[in-house]
C-alpha positions as CSV (number, residue, x, y, z in Angstrom):
1,X,-29.1,-6.0,-9.9
2,X,-25.4,-5.5,-10.1
3,X,-23.7,-6.7,-13.2
4,X,-20.6,-4.5,-13.1
5,X,-17.8,-4.8,-10.7
6,X,-17.1,-1.8,-8.6
7,X,-14.5,0.8,-9.5
8,X,-12.1,0.9,-6.5
9,X,-10.2,4.1,-5.7
10,X,-7.2,4.5,-3.4
11,X,-8.1,6.2,0.0
12,X,-8.6,10.0,-0.7
13,X,-8.2,9.6,-4.4
14,X,-10.6,10.3,-7.3
15,X,-8.4,9.0,-10.0
16,X,-9.7,6.1,-12.2
17,X,-7.1,3.5,-13.5
18,X,-6.6,2.9,-17.2
19,X,-8.1,-0.6,-16.7
20,X,-11.3,0.8,-15.1
21,X,-11.6,3.5,-17.8
22,X,-11.6,0.7,-20.4
23,X,-14.3,-1.1,-18.3
24,X,-16.4,2.0,-18.2
25,X,-15.9,2.6,-22.0
26,X,-17.1,-1.0,-22.5
27,X,-20.2,-0.3,-20.2
28,X,-20.9,2.9,-22.2
29,X,-20.8,1.1,-25.5
30,X,-23.4,-1.5,-24.2
31,X,-25.6,1.4,-22.9
32,X,-25.5,3.1,-26.2
33,X,-27.0,-0.1,-27.7
34,X,-29.4,-0.6,-24.9
35,X,-31.1,2.8,-24.3
36,X,-33.4,1.2,-21.6
37,X,-30.5,0.4,-19.4
38,X,-30.2,2.5,-16.3
39,X,-26.8,2.9,-14.6
40,X,-26.6,3.6,-11.0
41,X,-23.4,5.4,-9.9
42,X,-22.8,5.5,-6.2
43,X,-19.8,7.7,-5.0
44,X,-18.6,6.0,-1.8
45,X,-15.8,6.4,0.7
46,X,-14.2,4.4,3.4
47,X,-14.1,5.4,7.0
48,X,-10.9,7.5,6.8
49,X,-11.2,11.2,7.1
50,X,-13.8,13.7,8.2
51,X,-17.4,13.6,7.2
52,X,-17.0,16.8,5.2
53,X,-13.9,15.5,3.3
54,X,-15.6,12.1,2.7
55,X,-18.7,13.9,1.2
56,X,-16.5,15.8,-1.0
57,X,-14.5,12.7,-2.3
58,X,-17.7,10.7,-2.6
59,X,-19.2,13.4,-4.9
60,X,-16.0,13.7,-6.9
61,X,-15.6,10.1,-7.5
62,X,-19.3,9.8,-8.7
63,X,-18.6,12.8,-10.9
64,X,-15.5,11.4,-12.5
65,X,-17.4,8.2,-13.5
66,X,-20.4,10.0,-14.6
67,X,-18.4,12.4,-16.9
68,X,-16.4,9.5,-18.4
69,X,-19.8,7.9,-19.2
70,X,-21.2,11.0,-20.7
71,X,-18.0,11.4,-22.9
72,X,-18.7,7.9,-24.2
73,X,-22.2,8.5,-25.2
74,X,-24.3,7.6,-22.2
75,X,-27.5,9.7,-21.9
76,X,-28.6,11.6,-18.9
77,X,-31.8,9.6,-18.6
78,X,-29.7,6.4,-18.2
79,X,-27.9,7.7,-15.1
80,X,-28.8,7.6,-11.5
81,X,-26.3,9.3,-9.3
82,X,-25.9,8.6,-5.6
83,X,-23.4,9.4,-2.8
84,X,-22.7,7.3,0.3
85,X,-20.4,7.6,3.2
86,X,-19.0,4.6,5.1
87,X,-21.7,3.1,7.4
88,X,-24.4,5.9,6.5
89,X,-27.4,6.2,4.4
90,X,-27.5,8.0,1.1
91,X,-26.8,11.7,1.6
92,X,-27.9,12.9,-1.9
93,X,-29.7,11.6,-4.9
94,X,-30.2,13.1,-8.3
95,X,-32.3,11.4,-11.1
96,X,-30.7,13.7,-13.7
97,X,-27.1,14.3,-12.8
98,X,-26.5,17.2,-15.2
């Protein structure tokens, strides 16, 4: 079930806006109060660029979001990390992203 709007990035970017940082901080605050919550983070790309560069940016985007959640107190066992390229299946999955 998705209850959180996606974090959108500019093509080729891994930078999170200040507004999205605040949203993620709010999500982390909720997760600290609800240790049974599981948060799925899926690093995704659009169809621009090569497969290799898209794999890299998808992983970097997921990593940036994951790191921000860790910094705000979300525990490893609450995170599920995935990477996707446009129009492809998952290319990597880690139940424990650290």
